[in-house]
C-alpha positions in Angstrom: -26.7 -0.9 -5.6 -26.7 2.7 -6.7 -25.1 3.4 -10.1 -22.4 6.1 -10.6 -20.8 7.4 -13.8 -17.7 5.4 -14.8 -14.3 6.6 -13.6 -12.8 9.2 -15.9 -9.6 7.1 -16.4 -8.3 3.6 -15.6 -6.9 2.8 -12.2 -3.1 2.5 -12.3 -0.3 2.3 -9.7 2.1 5.0 -10.9 5.3 2.9 -11.0 7.3 1.6 -14.0 5.7 -1.2 -16.0 8.6 -3.5 -15.3 7.8 -3.2 -11.5 4.0 -3.5 -12.0 4.3 -6.7 -14.0 6.4 -8.5 -11.4 5.1 -10.5 -8.5 4.8 -8.7 -5.1 7.6 -10.9 -3.8 10.0 -10.0 -6.7 9.4 -6.3 -6.5 9.2 -6.1 -2.7 12.6 -4.3 -2.4 11.4 -1.6 -4.8 8.1 -1.2 -2.8 10.0 -1.1 0.5 12.4 1.6 -0.9 9.3 3.8 -1.4 7.5 2.9 1.9 10.6 3.5 4.0 11.3 6.9 2.4 11.2 9.6 5.1 9.6 12.2 2.8 8.3 15.6 3.6 4.7 14.7 2.7 1.6 16.6 3.7 -0.4 15.1 6.5 -3.8 13.5 6.0 -6.0 15.3 8.5 -9.3 13.6 9.5 -12.1 16.2 9.7 -15.2 13.9 9.8 -16.7 11.3 12.2 -13.7 9.6 13.7 -15.3 7.5 16.4 -15.9 4.4 14.3 -12.6 4.3 12.4 -10.2 1.4 13.1 -7.2 3.5 14.3 -5.2 0.4 15.1 -5.0 -0.3 11.4 -4.6 3.2 10.0 -1.2 3.6 8.5 1.4 5.7 10.2 5.0 6.4 9.1 4.7 4.7 5.7 5.1 6.5 2.4 2.4 5.1 0.0 2.6 4.2 -3.6 0.8 6.9 -5.7 -2.1 5.7 -7.9 -4.4 7.5 -10.4 -7.1 7.3 -7.8 -5.5 7.9 -4.4 -2.7 5.7 -2.9 -1.8 2.1 -2.1 0.1 0.7 0.8 1.5 -2.7 2.0 1.7 -2.2 5.8 2.6 -5.8 6.8 4.8 -8.5 5.3 4.3 -12.2 6.1 6.9 -14.9 5.7 6.2 -18.5 5.0 6.9 -20.5 8.3 7.9 -23.5 6.3 10.4 -21.7 4.1 11.7 -19.6 7.1 12.3 -22.8 9.1 14.3 -24.3 6.2 16.3 -21.1 5.9 17.2 -21.0 9.6 18.0 -24.7 9.8 20.3 -24.4 6.8 22.1 -21.4 8.4 22.0 -22.4 12.1 21.1 -26.1 12.5 19.1 -27.5 15.4 15.7 -26.5 16.6 14.6 -23.1 15.4 10.9 -23.3 16.5 11.5 -20.6 19.2 12.5 -18.1 16.5 9.3 -18.9 14.5 7.1 -18.6 17.6 8.6 -15.2 18.5 8.1 -13.8 15.0 4.5 -15.1 14.9 3.8 -13.5 18.2 4.6 -10.1 16.8 8.4 -9.7 17.4 10.1 -7.9 14.5 12.1 -10.4 12.5 15.3 -8.2 12.6 15.2 -8.4 16.4 14.8 -12.2 16.5 17.1 -13.5 13.8 20.8 -13.3 14.7 22.5 -10.2 13.3 25.0 -12.3 11.3 22.1 -13.8 9.3 20.3 -10.5 8.4 22.2 -9.9 5.2 21.5 -13.5 4.0 17.9 -13.1 5.0 17.6 -9.9 2.9 19.1 -11.6 -0.1 16.7 -14.5 0.1 13.6 -12.5 1.2 11.9 -12.9 -2.2 11.8 -16.6 -1.7 10.5 -16.4 1.8 7.5 -14.0 1.4 4.1 -15.7 1.7 2.0 -12.5 1.3 1.2 -9.0 2.4 -1.6 -6.9 3.8 -2.8 -4.3 1.3 -4.6 -1.1 1.8 -6.0 1.4 -0.8 -7.1 5.0 -0.1 -9.5 6.1 -2.8 -10.8 9.7 -3.0 -14.5 10.1 -3.6 -16.7 12.9 -5.2 -19.4 12.2 -2.6 -19.9 9.9 0.4 -21.1 6.4 0.0 -23.0 4.4 2.6 -22.3 0.7 1.8 -20.1 -1.2 -0.7 -20.3 -4.6 0.9 -21.4 -6.3 -2.3 -18.6 -4.7 -4.3 -16.0 -5.7 -1.7 -17.2 -9.3 -1.6 -16.7 -9.6 -5.3 -13.0 -8.7 -5.0 -11.3 -11.9 -3.7 -8.5 -10.4 -1.6 -10.5 -7.6 0.1 -11.7 -8.0 3.6 -13.2 -4.7 4.7 -13.7 -1.0 4.1 -14.6 2.3 5.7 -15.0 5.9 4.7 -13.9 9.1 6.3 -13.7 12.8 5.5 -10.3 14.4 5.2 -8.5 17.5 4.0 -6.0 16.3 1.4 -3.7 17.6 -1.4 -5.0 15.7 -4.4 -2.7 15.9 -7.4 -3.7 15.2 -11.0 -2.2 11.8 -11.9 -0.7 13.1 -15.2 1.6 15.3 -13.1 2.7 12.3 -11.1 3.2 10.3 -14.3 5.3 13.1 -15.8 7.5 13.0 -12.6 8.0 9.2 -13.1 8.8 9.6 -16.8 11.7 12.0 -16.1 13.1 10.2 -13.1 15.9 7.7 -13.5 15.7 6.1 -10.1 13.2 5.8 -7.2 14.8 8.4 -4.9 14.7 11.0 -7.7 11.0 10.2 -8.4 10.1 10.6 -4.7 11.9 13.9 -4.5 10.0 15.2 -7.5 6.8 14.1 -5.8 7.7 15.9 -2.6 7.8 19.2 -4.5 4.6 18.5 -6.4 2.5 17.5 -3.4 3.8 20.2 -1.1 2.8 22.8 -3.7 -0.7 21.3 -4.1 -3.8 23.0 -2.6 -5.7 20.9 -0.1 -9.4 20.1 -0.6 -11.9 18.4 1.7 -13.0 15.0 0.4 -14.4 11.7 1.4 -11.9 8.9 1.3 -12.8 5.2 0.8 -10.3 2.9 2.6 -10.3 -0.8 1.6 -8.0 -3.5 3.0 -7.2 -7.1 2.6 -4.5 -9.7 2.1 -2.7 -10.8 -1.1 -0.5 -13.8 -2.0 3.1 -13.1 -2.7 2.6 -14.2 -6.3 0.2 -11.4 -7.0 1.3 -8.7 -9.4 0.5 -5.0 -9.2 -1.2 -5.2 -12.5 -3.6 -7.8 -11.1 -4.4 -5.3 -8.2 -5.0 -2.6 -10.8 -7.5 -4.8 -12.6 -9.4 -5.7 -9.4 -9.5 -2.1 -8.2 -10.7 -1.0 -11.6 -13.9 -3.0 -11.0 -14.3 -1.1 -7.7 -13.8 2.4 -8.9 -16.1 1.8 -11.9 -19.0 1.4 -9.4 -18.3 4.1 -6.8 -18.1 7.9 -7.3 -14.3 8.2 -7.4 -12.3 11.4 -7.9 -9.2 11.1 -10.1 -6.0 12.2 -8.5 -3.0 10.8 -6.5 -2.5 11.0 -2.8 0.8 11.0 -0.8 1.1 11.2 3.0 3.1 9.9 5.9 0.7 9.8 8.8 -2.9 10.3 9.8 -3.6 12.6 12.7 -6.7 13.9 14.6 
């Protein structure tokens, strides 16, 4: 494995410590408030070899969480079948297997569960979450050929790919300053919109890694694992924010 100089600062998800120290399940509503925000973010435009990219998995329409080295997203949420069955039986009674089968086949849960139960479901969601897909987009100073060994040493990661893109990369200290002066998540995101839309784009290679994490995982745990990765690849410090990827 080729050696690169150590990253110029620690990997951090730029959110309040009280959020980063909680389990993914407990802070899910905070995460979802960011990911569902319809912000005026710059587009991430692919400029390199696009033929081999897994376009079915590239994020679209999700506002990511800014990090000191790129961005982090949770594109898919998974509920515990066992806990969901208990919830539905408690609320509805009878056989609820059909609801579970529909959800597992890809139907959106809000279209399957009766409307009258959606509020109760939202209130108990923390207890029902089994895990989430996770994806990180990490800017690089130069392209890398293979990081299979590194990925295999991080338990929750399942794969990776690299691509070239024109991106507005913002110094993480500016994002941290926006967080420090914001009192609530909407104010923070509005501050970031201004910062990122004023940033100059640059062409960089992006390392995208993905996997699955248990609901008990904390954001701090993710930071520690990604730190091991960025210490061994030529990362470029700076945060990314985007809403979609286009050709």
